[in-house]
BARO-40431 format. One record per residue: residue in three letters; x, y, z of N, C-alpha, C, O, CB in turn. Coordinates in steps of 0.02 Angstrom, whole numbers, padded with zeros to 5 digits, always signed. Each point is the difference from the previous one (the first is absolute). Glycine has a CB too. Layout:
<rs>
AlaXYZXYZXYZXYZXYZ/...
</rs>
This chain:
<rs>
Met+06925+04339-01154-00046-00031-00052-00001-00084+00011+00047-00040+00001-00016+00146-00093/Gln-00096-00116+00100-00013-00065+00000+00025-00053-00056-00010+00008-00060-00080+00044+00120/Ser+00125-00107-00030+00017-00040-00060-00023-00080+00017-00009-00017+00059+00117+00106-00093/Tyr-00115-00128-00010-00010-00068-00004+00052-00046-00031+00029+00012-00053-00136+00025+00053/Pro+00114-00085+00033+00050-00046-00029-00036-00051-00056-00043-00040+00016+00115+00047+00103/Ser-00050+00000-00182-00032-00041-00054+00012-00077+00013+00044-00022+00037-00027+00121-00122/Pro-00067-00141+00046-00001-00073-00012+00071-00010-00032+00037+00044-00023-00174-00059+00005/Asp+00149-00049+00020+00058-00030-00036-00003+00024-00079-00054+00009-00027+00053-00118+00112/His+00050+00116-00111+00002+00002-00069-00038-00039-00049-00027+00019-00052+00119+00009+00089/Asp-00088-00083-00013-00031-00060-00032-00056-00020+00020-00025-00054-00017+00115+00023-00001/Ala-00125+00084+00069-00074-00030+00027-00049+00025-00049-00039+00045+00017+00064-00043+00112/Trp-00026-00029-00190-00051+00028-00052-00061-00061-00004+00011-00060-00012+00093+00135-00066/Ser-00154-00052+00086-00082-00030-00010-00043+00041-00039-00051+00028+00021+00051-00076+00088/Ala+00030+00053-00185-00028+00049-00037-00092-00018-00015-00031-00054-00001+00172+00074-00056/Trp-00164+00050+00048-00053-00008-00038-00015-00020-00063+00036+00026-00043-00039+00033+00106/His-00041-00100-00085-00016+00009-00078-00026+00065-00025-00033+00042+00031+00009-00156-00028/Pro+00044+00113-00066-00011+00074-00040-00079+00018+00017-00015+00058+00012+00108-00083-00128/Gln-00140-00024+00116-00071+00023+00009-00015+00013+00076-00053+00028+00011+00016-00096-00115/Glu+00078+00050+00158-00023+00032+00061+00043+00069-00001-00010+00039+00046-00019-00157+00026/Leu+00064+00132-00111+00029+00069+00000-00043+00045-00036-00011+00059+00017+00121-00101-00012/Ala-00133+00012-00054-00050+00042-00058-00068+00017+00041-00034+00051-00007+00080-00124-00112/Glu-00060+00015+00165-00051+00018+00046-00015+00055+00057-00050+00030+00017+00063-00130-00049/Arg+00061+00098+00054+00007+00062+00050+00017+00055-00033-00011+00051+00033+00044-00112+00055/Leu-00010+00070-00141+00000+00061-00036-00052+00017-00045+00011+00049-00036+00093-00063+00048/Glu-00151-00011-00018-00071+00013-00044-00013+00082+00012-00006+00033+00051-00057-00168-00030/Gly+00061+00147-00068-00035+00075-00012+00037+00049+00016-00027+00051+00020-00070-00086+00000/Ile+00164+00030-00023+00040+00057+00042+00026+00040-00052+00029+00051+00019+00007-00117+00084/Gly-00038+00054-00162+00000+00056-00053+00058+00035-00019-00001+00049-00037-00097-00035+00075/Lys+00158-00041-00009+00068+00019-00012+00042-00054-00039-00006-00059+00015-00004+00128+00091/Pro+00045-00053-00146+00044-00051-00031+00031-00050+00033+00041+00014+00043-00026+00063-00105/Trp-00029-00141+00049+00039-00051+00031+00009-00065-00046-00040-00008-00047-00003+00054+00160/Cys+00086-00085-00102-00010-00066-00043+00051-00050+00034+00048+00020+00033-00080+00041-00155/Val+00017-00134+00111+00045-00039+00018+00059-00005-00040+00000+00015-00060-00085-00064+00108/Val+00139+00028-00015+00067-00014-00054+00025-00064+00031-00033-00036+00038+00080+00167-00070/Gly+00012-00141+00011+00048-00056-00001-00036-00069-00023-00032+00001-00053+00101+00060+00151/Gly-00067-00112-00067-00008-00059-00030-00066-00006-00009-00022-00025-00052+00114-00021+00094/Trp-00134+00070+00011-00064-00011+00006-00050+00036-00056-00057-00013-00020+00093-00003+00142/Ala+00011+00067-00139-00040+00033-00072+00021-00042-00053-00040+00006-00046+00041+00120+00075/Leu+00037-00160-00041+00002-00049-00063-00051-00052+00021-00030-00021-00050+00160+00037+00012/Asp-00150-00046+00099-00039-00058+00007-00078+00034-00007-00046-00037-00017+00143-00039+00101/Leu-00109+00138-00073-00059+00036-00018-00006-00003-00070-00052-00020-00025+00059+00091+00117/Trp+00037-00054-00123-00004+00011-00084+00000-00075-00040-00021-00009-00057+00097+00134+00066/His-00053-00165+00026-00012-00085-00024-00066-00015+00020-00028-00047-00029+00147+00001+00048/Gly-00142+00070+00014-00077-00013+00040+00009-00064+00029-00048-00038-00005-00035+00099-00077/Arg+00141-00085+00115+00002-00043+00049+00070-00003+00026+00054+00017-00026-00148-00076-00022/Gln+00080+00035+00105+00076-00003+00046+00050-00044-00023-00017-00059-00002-00041+00077+00100/Leu+00115-00004-00115+00054-00062-00036+00057-00023+00048+00028-00054-00001-00041+00108-00121/Arg+00026+00008+00171+00045-00032+00063-00016+00040+00054-00035+00051-00001+00136-00089-00063/Glu-00070+00009+00120-00002+00030+00060+00020+00074+00008+00044+00023-00036-00026-00134+00067/His-00046+00143+00008+00026+00060+00014+00006+00019+00065-00050+00001+00037+00014+00022-00131/Glu+00105-00002+00120+00010+00014+00060-00028+00075+00024-00010+00002+00061+00109-00087-00077/Asp-00108+00124-00007-00033+00065+00018-00055+00017-00042-00026-00045-00032+00127+00083+00072/Leu-00123+00022-00046-00048+00047-00044+00025+00068-00005+00013+00037+00048-00111-00099-00014/Glu+00103+00076-00094+00026+00086-00010-00049+00019-00043-00026-00036-00042+00157+00036+00048/Phe-00147+00082+00009-00047+00035-00037+00046+00068+00014+00038+00015+00046-00171-00089-00033/Thr+00112+00107-00069+00037+00087+00007-00064+00034+00005-00058-00021-00007+00177+00026-00076/Val-00089+00067+00099-00039+00065+00013+00050+00043-00004+00059-00010+00015-00149-00025+00056/Leu+00061+00091-00094+00040+00069-00002+00006+00036+00076-00043+00003+00044-00005+00016-00174/Arg+00107+00005+00131+00030+00039+00071-00066+00025+00029-00033-00023+00046+00160+00072-00090/Arg-00138+00010+00003-00053+00043+00039-00070-00049+00038-00031+00013+00051+00067+00094-00153/Asp-00042-00157+00061-00062-00040+00016+00019-00046+00061-00044-00041+00014-00002+00042-00141/Val+00100-00001+00163+00022-00059+00055-00050+00020+00053-00032-00045+00028+00171+00028-00048/Pro-00149+00076+00034-00042-00006+00055-00072-00013+00012-00032-00008+00052+00110+00065-00041/Ile-00099-00058-00087-00072-00037-00014+00001-00078+00009-00042-00033+00031+00017+00125-00121/Phe+00070-00111+00064+00007-00076+00002+00017-00024+00073-00020-00054+00021+00060+00053-00146/Arg-00001+00043+00162+00008-00029+00057-00066+00000+00040-00016-00049+00034+00135+00081-00042/Glu-00162+00031+00004-00063+00008+00033-00037-00056-00023-00021-00029+00051+00022+00152-00041/Arg-00021-00156-00064-00032-00045-00022+00024-00072+00018-00036-00049-00010+00008+00134-00069/Leu+00085-00090+00103+00022-00080+00025-00005+00011+00067+00052+00019+00027+00034-00062-00115/Thr-00129+00037+00118-00018+00001+00069+00037-00065+00034+00016-00051-00031-00137+00115+00005/Gly+00131-00053+00091+00037-00069+00042+00062+00001-00015+00032-00042+00031-00118-00036-00033/Met+00121+00116-00042+00065-00008-00004+00050+00051+00022-00016+00059+00009-00025-00123-00090/Arg+00117+00036+00093+00052+00049+00009+00046+00007-00066+00015-00050-00033-00017+00023+00163/Phe+00018+00081-00143+00042+00000-00069+00078+00021+00017+00016+00046+00038-00129-00007-00112/His+00151-00075+00045+00084-00001+00012+00035+00017-00072-00007-00042-00044+00003-00060+00143/Thr+00036+00153-00113+00043+00010-00045+00054-00038-00009+00036-00013+00048-00075+00102-00033/Val+00053-00110-00073+00055-00050-00028+00058+00026-00035-00022+00034-00046-00065-00106+00034/Gly+00143+00073+00010+00070+00028-00037+00039-00019+00034+00004-00002+00061-00027+00093-00104/Ser+00073-00117-00017+00066-00042+00006-00018-00053+00052+00051-00012+00033+00036+00112-00059/Gly-00121-00125+00040-00015-00071+00030-00022+00030+00082+00001-00040+00046+00103-00053-00132/Ile-00120+00151+00096-00019+00022+00077-00062+00023+00001-00017+00047-00035+00122-00015+00066/Val-00151-00067+00016-00068+00013-00003-00005+00033+00065+00028-00024+00049-00070-00071-00125/Thr+00005+00154+00080-00016+00060+00037-00071+00004+00006-00032-00016-00050+00130+00073+00013/Tyr-00137-00034+00099-00050+00017+00019-00012+00064-00032+00040+00046+00005-00029-00114+00091/Leu-00074+00072-00134-00021+00076-00022-00057+00014+00046-00051-00035-00004+00082+00031-00126/Pro-00025+00049+00170-00048+00040+00039-00077+00029-00043+00002+00016-00060+00122+00021+00130/Ala-00169-00036-00042-00065-00006-00038+00007+00084-00035-00023+00016-00054-00064-00121+00149/Asp+00123+00147-00051-00006+00075-00039+00069+00012-00032+00023+00057-00002-00111+00000+00090/Glu+00119-00105-00111+00064+00015-00041-00014-00028-00079-00034-00048-00016+00118+00034+00132/Met-00050+00057-00154+00003-00030-00082+00057-00048+00009+00033-00001+00051-00070+00112-00128/Pro+00049-00156+00021+00064-00026-00004+00047+00043-00022-00021+00043-00039-00023-00139+00025/Pro+00119+00096+00031+00044+00047-00031+00002-00015-00064-00022-00053-00022+00085+00071+00111/Glu-00036+00029-00127+00008+00002-00089+00042-00053-00024-00003-00011-00061-00002+00134+00054/Gly+00045-00158+00046+00039-00047-00012-00025-00055+00007+00038-00047-00013+00034+00106+00035/Ile-00124-00072-00004-00042-00063+00029-00046-00015-00057-00032+00050-00017+00033-00019+00147/Phe-00014-00086-00167-00036-00021-00050-00056-00059+00024-00044-00014-00042+00151+00049-00035/Gln-00108-00062+00125-00016-00063+00026-00027-00006+00082+00038+00013+00047+00054-00048-00139/Ile-00152+00017+00101-00032+00009+00068-00021-00078+00014-00035-00027-00043-00013+00163+00030/Trp+00064-00166+00058-00025-00057+00017-00057+00003+00047+00009+00036+00048+00096-00076-00072/Cys-00168+00007+00020-00060+00009+00026-00008-00050+00051-00007-00056-00025-00035+00104-00074/Glu+00039-00048+00170+00006-00043+00048-00073-00004+00024-00033+00051+00012+00157-00027+00016/Asp-00154-00102-00019-00054-00009+00024+00014-00002+00065+00036-00045+00022-00081-00002-00111/Ile+00015+00102+00138+00015+00004+00066-00027-00063+00051+00025-00021+00052-00025+00149-00084/Ala-00049-00144+00003-00035-00055+00045+00037-00077-00002+00006-00041+00046-00124+00110-00073/Ala+00142-00072-00050+00030-00065-00018+00072+00009+00016+00032-00049+00017-00115+00019-00109/Arg+00112+00089+00090+00072+00009+00007+00038-00036-00068+00050-00036+00003-00064+00035+00139/Cys-00019+00018-00197+00037-00018-00062-00009+00049-00061-00045+00041-00010+00032-00160+00050/Trp+00068+00104-00079-00021+00057-00062-00049-00026-00053+00005-00057-00023+00113+00109+00031/Arg-00166-00007-00025-00046-00015-00044+00012+00031-00074-00001-00036-00050-00073+00027+00154/Val+00085+00070-00107+00011+00019-00060+00057+00048-00011+00007+00040+00046-00119-00064-00057/Asp+00153+00027-00037+00051+00060-00017-00020+00055-00046-00006-00004-00061+00087-00077+00076/Met-00092+00136+00024-00019+00063-00048+00059+00032-00027+00041+00026+00038-00141-00001+00026/Met+00108-00025-00135+00055+00024-00035-00019+00080-00020-00058+00013-00017+00093-00145-00028/Ile+00008+00177+00046-00016+00073-00009+00039+00010-00071+00058-00015-00011-00068+00058+00149/Glu-00034-00016-00180+00030+00011-00077-00014+00071-00006-00040+00035+00031+00015-00154-00092/Pro+00076+00135+00003+00009+00074-00012-00059+00018-00054-00045-00042+00008+00185+00043+00017/Gly-00153+00035-00066-00056+00010-00058-00050+00057+00040+00009+00035+00050-00006-00176-00113/Glu-00066+00133+00012-00046+00048+00030-00075-00059-00009+00004-00060-00014+00071+00210-00029/Pro-00133-00113+00055-00058-00054-00006-00022-00048-00073-00023-00056-00011-00017+00147+00100/Asp+00061-00031-00129-00005-00027-00076+00065-00018-00049+00003-00009-00060-00107+00082+00070/Ile+00156-00072+00044+00064-00017-00033+00057-00055+00039+00033+00016+00050-00056+00108-00098/Trp+00024-00182+00018+00045-00034+00026+00079+00007-00005+00025-00003-00056-00122-00053+00044/Val+00135+00066+00064+00064-00010-00011+00042-00044+00024-00001-00011+00060-00020+00095-00075/Tyr+00066-00118-00026+00045-00045+00036+00047+00029+00053+00041+00045-00011-00048-00108-00089/Lys-00003+00035+00152+00044+00014+00069+00068-00004-00029+00033+00052+00002-00112-00109+00095/Arg+00103+00013-00120+00077+00001-00019+00041+00040-00036+00061+00008+00009-00088-00092+00001/Asp-00021+00119-00065+00015+00045-00036-00056+00039-00036-00033-00022-00047+00129-00042+00046/Pro-00101+00122+00027-00063+00050-00010-00005+00014-00075-00049+00028-00025+00064+00032+00142/Arg+00040-00081-00151+00003+00027-00089-00067-00051-00023-00034+00020-00047+00198+00004+00013/Ile-00181-00088+00065-00036-00036-00025-00085-00001+00027-00022-00035+00046+00145-00020-00067/Thr-00156+00096-00015-00076+00003+00011-00051-00033-00038+00012-00039-00046+00021+00132+00080/Ala-00077-00081-00019-00068-00013-00042-00053+00029+00050+00004+00019+00058+00032-00137-00127/Pro-00097+00113+00014-00061+00015+00051-00018-00045+00034+00013-00055-00026-00054+00119-00033/Arg+00010-00068+00122-00011-00045+00037-00043-00054-00028+00011-00060+00006+00010+00140+00074/Ala-00078-00050-00116-00057-00048-00029+00033-00038-00050-00029-00052-00015-00070+00127+00031/Glu+00147-00065-00043+00052-00061-00036+00036-00050+00043+00012-00055-00025+00015+00138-00058/Met-00009-00071+00145+00034-00029+00037-00029-00036+00053+00036-00038+00032+00030+00111-00068/Val-00121-00067+00050-00042-00031+00059-00074-00037-00037-00039+00030-00037+00091+00078+00138/Ala-00058-00159-00084-00061-00048-00009-00018-00012+00054+00033+00005+00052-00009-00053-00139/Lys-00108+00020+00076-00040-00028+00053-00020-00078-00032-00011-00018-00057-00039+00149+00108/Thr+00051-00171+00019-00031-00062-00008-00082-00003-00010-00033+00051+00010+00135-00085+00059/Ala-00131-00021-00088-00062+00013-00006-00036+00012+00067-00061+00010-00006+00071-00072-00097/Asp+00008+00063+00148+00002+00015+00072+00000+00056+00015-00029+00016+00051+00073-00093-00033/Gly-00017+00117-00053+00021+00076+00003+00071+00022+00050+00013+00052+00031-00155-00032-00049/Ile+00171-00068+00013+00085+00002+00054+00041+00026-00063+00005-00031-00053-00003-00096+00155/Pro+00029+00190-00089+00041+00028-00031+00077-00034+00003+00030-00019+00051-00114+00116-00032/Tyr+00105-00097-00080+00075-00038+00010+00040+00034-00059-00028+00018-00052-00014-00149+00101/Leu+00114+00140-00037+00038+00021-00053+00013-00034-00065+00014-00058+00013+00024+00101+00075/Lys-00037-00035-00144+00000-00042-00049+00077-00050+00001+00051+00011+00033-00141+00086-00101/Pro+00077-00146+00026+00057-00048+00022+00078+00036-00029+00052-00008+00032-00146-00112-00043/Ala+00090+00160-00052+00059+00022-00023+00044+00041+00051+00059-00009+00011-00118+00005-00120/Ala+00013+00058+00142+00027+00031+00052+00029-00038+00055+00055+00019+00021-00127+00057-00055/Ile+00046-00122+00058+00013-00037+00053+00064-00043-00010+00041-00010+00045-00163+00014-00022/Leu+00128-00032-00099+00058-00036-00004+00056+00060-00004+00052-00013+00031-00109-00100-00093/Leu+00053+00177+00030+00048+00034+00009+00029+00015+00067+00060+00015+00000-00102+00015-00094/Phe+00014-00030+00145+00015+00000+00072+00036-00059+00013+00057-00002+00023-00154+00065+00010/Lys+00066-00109-00048+00038-00091+00009+00075-00015-00031+00044-00038+00021-00173-00012-00043/Ala+00128+00094-00035+00055-00007-00035+00065+00016+00037+00053-00025-00017-00125+00047-00077/Lys+00069+00010+00133+00067+00036+00047+00031-00054+00035+00060-00010+00009-00113+00126+00019/Tyr+00004-00150-00008+00022-00064+00055+00021-00074-00033+00052-00030+00010-00144+00087+00075/Gln+00037-00079-00127+00011-00052-00030-00006-00050+00046+00037-00047-00016+00023+00099-00061/Arg-00098-00065+00139-00001-00051+00047-00043-00053-00031-00045+00012-00040+00063+00065+00140/Pro+00002-00150-00073-00039-00046-00026-00069+00008-00023-00020-00025-00052+00090-00022+00112/Lys-00107+00083-00017-00078+00012+00004-00004+00047-00063-00046-00006-00040+00018-00001+00182/Asp+00075+00051-00149-00009+00060-00057+00005-00041-00068-00040+00015-00044+00102+00093+00114/Glu-00017-00158-00081+00007-00047-00058-00066-00033-00017-00028-00007-00054+00147-00015+00085/Val-00137+00004+00027-00063-00058-00001-00067+00062-00027-00045-00013-00039+00093-00097+00170/Asp-00037+00167-00101-00062+00055-00028+00012+00004-00071-00045-00011-00041+00035+00093+00145/Phe+00072-00068-00120+00014+00027-00062-00010-00054-00048-00010+00019-00057+00087+00066+00102/Asp-00075-00163-00035-00009-00047-00042-00084-00010-00007-00023-00023-00053+00149-00030+00084/Asn-00164+00069+00016-00073-00007+00007-00026+00054-00041-00054-00003-00030+00054-00047+00146/Ala+00040+00099-00117-00040+00079-00035+00021-00004-00072-00044+00011-00042+00056+00082+00150/Met+00050-00109-00129+00020+00005-00056-00050+00011-00067-00012+00045-00040+00097-00106+00106/Glu-00106-00004-00055-00040-00028-00066-00062+00035-00008-00025+00006-00056+00068-00120+00067/Lys-00071+00138+00044-00060+00037+00003-00013+00078-00011-00054+00029-00006+00048-00119+00072/Leu+00072+00115-00067+00015+00067+00000-00023+00018-00077+00011-00039-00047+00092+00036+00144/Thr-00132+00061-00105-00019+00009-00069+00055+00033-00035+00053+00004+00030-00171+00003-00001/Ala+00115+00019-00092+00059+00030-00033+00016+00049+00022+00061+00002+00007-00078-00039-00088/Pro-00023+00104+00104+00011+00050+00025+00042+00007+00059+00047+00037+00012-00138-00025-00066/Glu+00057-00063+00094+00043-00021+00061+00073-00020-00002+00043+00028+00034-00146-00063-00005/Arg+00110+00002-00057+00072-00045-00019+00042+00064-00036+00059+00009+00015-00116-00155-00048/Ala+00029+00184-00008+00043+00046-00019+00004+00062+00057+00039+00046-00014-00064-00087-00113/Trp+00002+00043+00166-00012+00055+00058+00057-00017+00051+00043+00041+00018-00182-00030-00029/Leu+00133-00089+00035+00049-00029+00042+00065+00007-00039+00047+00032+00023-00129-00114+00034/Gln+00083+00055-00112+00076+00000-00029+00040+00063-00001+00059+00001+00017-00098-00086-00087/Asp+00012+00132+00052+00011+00063-00017+00020+00019+00069+00056+00024+00007-00135-00006-00110/Ser+00045-00025+00149+00009+00034+00082+00057-00047+00017+00050+00033+00015-00184+00005+00033/Leu+00143-00101-00046+00054-00030+00008+00071+00015-00040+00055-00004+00028-00146-00067+00003/Asp+00081+00087-00095+00065+00016-00024+00029+00078+00015+00053+00028-00013-00085-00120-00078/Arg-00024+00110+00122+00017+00081+00028+00047-00007+00078+00055+00019+00022-00194+00037-00080/Leu+00083-00093+00079+00039+00001+00084+00044-00069+00010+00040+00009+00045-00154+00059+00019/His+00117-00120-00088+00044-00057-00001+00012-00032-00071-00031-00042-00032-00009+00023+00149/Pro+00097+00057-00130+00013-00021-00089+00039-00072+00024+00036-00014+00048-00008+00157-00136/Gly-00051-00175+00039+00016-00079-00008-00028-00044+00038+00025-00054+00016+00067+00082-00045/His-00143-00008+00045-00039-00039+00061-00032-00067-00036-00025+00009-00056-00011+00110+00131/Ala+00034-00176-00049-00014-00060-00036-00077-00001-00024-00021-00030-00049+00116-00029+00120/Trp-00133+00098-00025-00081-00009-00026-00004+00045-00059-00049-00011-00037-00011-00010+00155/Ser+00107+00076-00139-00018+00030-00048+00001-00037-00063-00039+00002-00048+00069+00086+00110/Glu+00037-00131-00049+00012-00042-00072-00066-00059-00009-00022-00021-00054+00176+00032+00068/Arg-00172-00026+00040-00065-00035-00013-00062+00026-00008-00051-00034-00007+00102-00029+00057/Leu-00047+00136-00050-00059+00038-00009+00001+00019-00088-00052+00007-00033+00053+00044+00177/Arg+00053-00045-00166+00023+00016-00076-00041-00033-00049+00007-00061-00002+00107+00072+00035/Pro-00159+00019-00077-00026-00042-00045+00034-00033-00050+00033+00035-00039-00108+00025+00064/Ser+00074-00127-00031+00031-00038-00057+00006+00025-00055-00048+00037-00007+00017-00112+00047/Ser+00074+00076-00098+00005+00020-00063-00026-00052-00048+00000+00011-00061+00092+00058+00095/
</rs>
């Protein structure tokens, strides 16, 4: 099996979400921007720098997205190990992340995340008990770029609470609707009891 060395792990020169959307236009399968960029798409403007760009697809659809992203090599990511993924192979079941390498530029352009669920059902990857209709969890910008809504993005970020995650929560909290705040608070209480964000989301008496 032919293999290729991957670029350095920090060799990121990520696309803007608009570039990704143009490349995936008309693909007809569920996908959406996630991570910090999803929050900025929701805000309608970029509030901070982003070192990468992440989007999610269903596992069954990975070959379709790989075919559309021409000029790229694909590498699985797991436990800090980056491994070339041949064109005729699916990522192993335990892999949920694929870095997409621009062959000509020798850099990473986008991070393809693999999510569970179905075309019409969104499932939280870290706890499949948390589900919702995909239409309720994914929105689109005025330009048609799909993104995961902020409550779900913040639920992912709550696990780590890195400085950038705290900034993202601070920027988002006051803009969340009452139903979004309630959903996020309930999810935090179930998955991260005693989380500091849950207390901040709790309605004042």
